[in-house]
Each structure stands twice: as structure tokens, then as C-alpha cells.
N, C-alpha and C positions, 0 to 999 in steps of 0.2 A: 152492861149486863148481858150475859149470853142467854140465848133462847134454847130451851130443851123441851122436847116432847116425849112424854112417857105414855106408851100405848099399852094399856092394860092396868086397871085399877083394882086388881086383887090385892092380897096382903103384901106381896113383894113389890109390886109396882107402887103401891101407896107408901110403903116404907122407903123406897128409893126417893120418892118425891119429898118425904120428910127429911131424909139425909141431905139431899141436894138443897133443900130450902133453908137449912140451918145456916149456910154460909152467907146468905144475903147477896150472893153474886149472880144469881140466876133468876130468870123468869121461866116458870115451869107450867106447862099445860099437861094435865093428866086426863087422858082419854079413857072413858069408862063405857063398856058395852051396856051396862045397866043404868037406866035413867035415874033409878032410885039412889044410886051411889052419888051421882052428881047432886041430886036434891038433898042428900045428907051432908056432903062436903061444903057446898056453897054457903049455906047459912050457919052451919054448926061447926065447920072445920074438923069433922071427924067422919071417917068411913065406917059407919056402924055395921055394915054388912060383912066386911072382910077384915077390918083392923080396928075394932072398937077401942075407945079409951086413949087413942093416940092423936094428939093435936097436929093438924096439918097447917103449915105456915101460910100466911096470907099471900105470899108470892106464887102459890100453887093455884092455878085456875082449872077447875074441873070442866070437862066438856064431853059432848056426845057426838061431835062432828069432826070428821077428819080434816076438812079444810081449815077450821079454826085451830085444831091441834097442831097441824104441821106447818102452818104459815110462818115462814122465817126461821124455822128450827135449824140450828147448826148441828145438833145431835138429836137423833131419834133413838129412844131406848125401847126395845121390843120386849114386853113382859106378859104376853098373852099365852094361854095354854098351847102346847105344841101342836095339837090337832087343829087349831084355828089359825095357825101362823100363815099358811099359804093363802087362805081365803081373805084374811085381813090385809095382807100385803098386796093382793090383787086390787083391793079397794084403795089402798094408800098409794099405789104406784103412780097415778097421774099427778100426785101432789109432792113427790119426792124430787129433789134437785140432785144433780150429779155430784156436787161437792158435799152433800149432807153426809155426816158420819152416822152409821147405823150400829147400835150396840145391842146384841141379843143377850138378854138376861133370862131366857127360858131354858130350863134344865130338862130337856126331853128330846126324843127323836120322832120323826114323822112315821107313823105306824106302817103305812102302805109302801112308801118309797124307801124307807130305812135311812133317810137323809138327816143330817144334823141341821139345826135351825139356820145357821149361817148359809148352808148349802141351799136350803129352801128359799131363803130370802134372796140370795144371789140369782137363783134360777128365775124367780118371779120378776125381779127388778130389771134384769137384763132383757126381758121381753118387752120393755118399753123403749128400746133403742138407746138406752143409756149405757155408758161404759160400765165395766165391772164395779159394783158399789164398794165404797169404803166401809168396811165392816169388821167388827170384832166381837168376841164372846166374853161376857162378864160372868164369873162363877166363883165358887168358894163357899166355905162354911158360914152360912148367914141366915139364921132364922129372922123372919121379917119383924116380929115383935121386938126382939132384942136390938136389932139395928135401929128401929124406929125410936126406941126409948133412950138410945145413945150408949148402949153397951159397946165397949171396944170390939171392933170387927175388922177382919182382914180378908180381902178378896183379891182376885186377879183379873186383869183384862188381857186377853190374848188376841193378837192380830199379826198378820204379815205386814200390815201398814204401821210402821214404827211411829210415825207422827200421830196417827189416831190413838195408839196405845198411850203415848205420852200425854196427849191432850186429855183423854179420859182420866188418866191418873191424876193430872193436875186439877181438873174440874170437879172430880168426884171425891177427892180426899179431903178429910177434915180431922179435927182433933180426936174423934172417936171412930173414924172410918178410914182405914188404911188400904190403899190400892197398889198392888204390885203389877208389873208388866210381865208378859210372857209371849214367846214367839211360836207357841204350839197350840193353835186353836183346835186342832183335831183332838189332842189329848185333853185339853181343858173342857171342851164340849162333851166329849164322850164320858169323861170322869164325872161331870155334873149330872149326866143322864143315868149312867149305869149304876151309880151308887144308890139310886132310888129302889132298884130291884133288890139289892142286898139289904136295904133298910126294911123292906117288907119281910124279908127272911128273919131279920133281927127281931122284928115285932112278933113274928110267929113264935120265936124262941121264948119271948116274954109271955105271950099268951098261953103257951104250954107249961109255963112255970119253970123253965130251964134257967140255970144260973149263969154266972159270969164266964165260966170256962167255955160254954157253948157260944156265947156272943163273941168272945175274943177269937175263937177259932174261925167263926163265920166271917168276921171283919178281915182277918188275915188272909184267909183263902179267897174271900170275895175280892180283895184287892189284887190277888194274884191273877184271877181270871179276868178282871177288868183290864189289868195291864197287858195281858196276852192279846185281847181284842184291840186295845189302843195301838199297840205296836203293829199288829197285822193291818190296821187301817192307815198306817203311816204316821202315827203319833209317837211321842217320845216316852220311854219307860220312866224317865226321871220326873216327868210331869205328874205321874201318879204318886210320887212321894211328897207332892206339894199341896197347896191349898185346895185345888180343884179335884185332887185325888184323895189322898189319905185324910186330909183335913175335913173335907165335906163328908166323906164316908163315915168317919168317927162321929161327927155331929149328928148325922141323920140316923145312924144306927142306935144311938144311945140317948138322944134328946127327946123329951116328952112332947115337944112342939112339932115333931115331924109327922106330917100327914101320912107319909108312906109307912113309917113304923106303926102308926096307929091302925092303919088298915091291916097290917100283919098281926097285930095284937088280937084284933077281932077274929081274924081267920084262925089263929091259934086257939081261940076260945070256942071254935066250932061254928061260927056264923058264916054264911055264904056271901059271896061278893056282891050280888045285886042288893041284898039287904043292907050291907055296909055302905054302899054308895048312896042308897036312898036317904041315909041319915047324915050325909055330909053337907047338905044344904048348899049345893053349888060349888063347894070347894073341890079342887082337883088334886088327885094323887097321881103324879106323872108316871110313877113306877109301873102302873098297870099297863099303860100304853108302851112304855119303854121296854118292858119285859118281852112283849111280842116282837118289837123291832130288834131288840138285842139278839134274840134267838135266831131271827132271820139273818141278821148281819153276821153272826158267828158262823152260821151254816155257809154263807157265801164266801167267807174267809177261811173256812176249814179250822176254826178255833173251837176247842172244847170248853164249855162253860157249864159245869154240872150244877152249880147252885142256881144259876139263872134258868136252866132247863127245868129244874124241879119247881121253881117258883111259877113258871109258865103252866106246869101241870096242875099246881094247886089253884091258880087263878082261873084257868080256863077249862080244865078237865075235872075240877072238884076233887083232886087227889087228896087223900088224907095227909095232913101235915106230918104226923108221926111216921107214916110210911115213907114220905119223902126224906125225912131225916135219917131213917134207918138205911135207905138206899145210898145216901151220901156217905154214911159211916162204913158201909159194906163195900165201897169201891175198892178196886185192886190196889195193893200197896205200891207206893212209888216214892222217889226222892222228892224232898220239899222243893228242890231246884228244878224239878221236871217242868217242861213247857206244856204239859198236857194235864 
């Protein structure tokens, strides 16, 4: 049996432990920051805080200690909030082996550095005099609850290390969880992060009572600006037509389980961001941080991202959502194929 450590016992980390546990081929250690999560899983086999109602297999051992979590792990799956990634890997670094495969399943960007999660991880791990880590990015349209209950789900693992990608594909795939491989970690990671900002915008449309026309236009033009930034950063445009691009964008913009969309809905109804966040009870909407990083990244690359820029103004400058939509609709006319 293979040893897998999952670092982060939020909804998605817990769901991945359930998905991996179904095969019976793995021993899984699920590291949780919150001791009450371990205390819920160990006796009751349920993460009541982040994924209630979903049974966690006996092969999943919850823990609150990195030494226990990482001991002997062939694969380490990183599922922590993006803004905690650097700090947690600094703590994990002494316990990582050079041959360990690291899989980042966090869909976000580091707000201050503008780095993708695999870049943050590589930067930290290299500081331990280890060679460049074996690392990949796992992304795609995947609500935690649906994956945990066994609904058919397809995602992608992207890495320049083809053996890592094949190993993750083999180890993670089962009858209801299909894993594709991809050689474009830049596109896969940016797609998974940037779609969260567009999902906030989609939620705003719903909160304002706008119809399907508005959301369809938003998804299409959102994908266009996501693709511009991906290409400017060295990723592939075709990745944005796949699971980590269009697939995840459609899911997050239209699905009721999306935390980012839910934040947008409340903004559209006139609530302010601090009030919304106070009611999320520890859950993280990555799009809030990603929007700031995306605006900064777009400026450094000379890419125009009008939807993302308007979302930043709504989130951080309390701009009226209706005014933001009016400005988007009033932009100068251009060809749909325009790169701006």
C-alpha cells in the first residue's frame, strides 16, 4: 500500500482523502490545522466542520503533527489556503525527502509575491539544500461534496515531470474519479485560480437579479481575459479550453456550492465584504486574494483584464456593482478576437 499525506483538512482535502480511501490501495494521513477536526474524524469518521455527512474511510488517519503526517509519504498533497502555503511548507521542509512527489491542489495565488502555489513550494523547498522538488498541480471542475459522495468527476494533473503525472493519474483514478495528465502547469494553475474571480462576478450577477444572458457573456469574456494572462505568463491557450480552464470556470460560475460565487451573490445584494467573510465560519473564498494578485500580475505582464479590475474595485474599494457592470458595458467597441 502506498503512503499519501494530505496537508489541509478543509472540504477539498477531506474529499480527496475519501476519494483516495475508496480504492483500499493507500494509507492516508490527513493533517488538520484545527484539533477539533481531528477529534471529529478519529471517533466519528466525519469532518463535521468542513464536510459534514460524508463518511471518511478507516484507512485515513487524522493528525495535527507534521512528523506523523509526512513520515514515509511517497506523495504529499497540498490543500491548504493559498496564503498559508509558504508558512506551512517552511514547517514541513525538514521532513520532506528529495524523492517525495508533491501535488498542489490549492486554487490560488500568493497575494504579495504573485506566485503560483507550485512556485511558492519550489522556492521554499529549494531552501533546504534539496534539488528542485518533484511537483505537479491538480485542478479541474470539482466541488468537494460531489467528489466525496462519488459523483463522476474529471480533473487534471499538470507537471513537467511526466512520471509524476502518470503516477498521480494511476494512484488517484477510480471508477468515479477520472484524472487526465497535462504538461502545462502554468495554464492549469492560473486557470484554477483566475476562475474564482470570474465566479465572484457571476455571483454578483445573480445577486443583482440578472439573467442567463449576463452570466453567459461574463463566462465567455472572463475566459478570454484569463487566456490572455495565461499566455502572457508562458502557459498554453488550449489549456483554457480544458478541465482547468473552461470546465472549472463553468462549474464555479454556475454551481450553488461555489464559495466564490456565494460571496458575489451577497455583494450583489448590497452586503459589504467584511460582513460576508464574518459569516463564512472559517471557510475560504480564494477569489478574494486571487483578484488582488491577478490585477498585479496583469499589470506586470501588460495584460488588460477589465472584469478582474472591476471585481477588485468592488471587493476593495466598495464600488457599486451596478456601476461596475455599466462601465464594462460602456467599454469601447472592438472585435471579439481582439487581444485586449
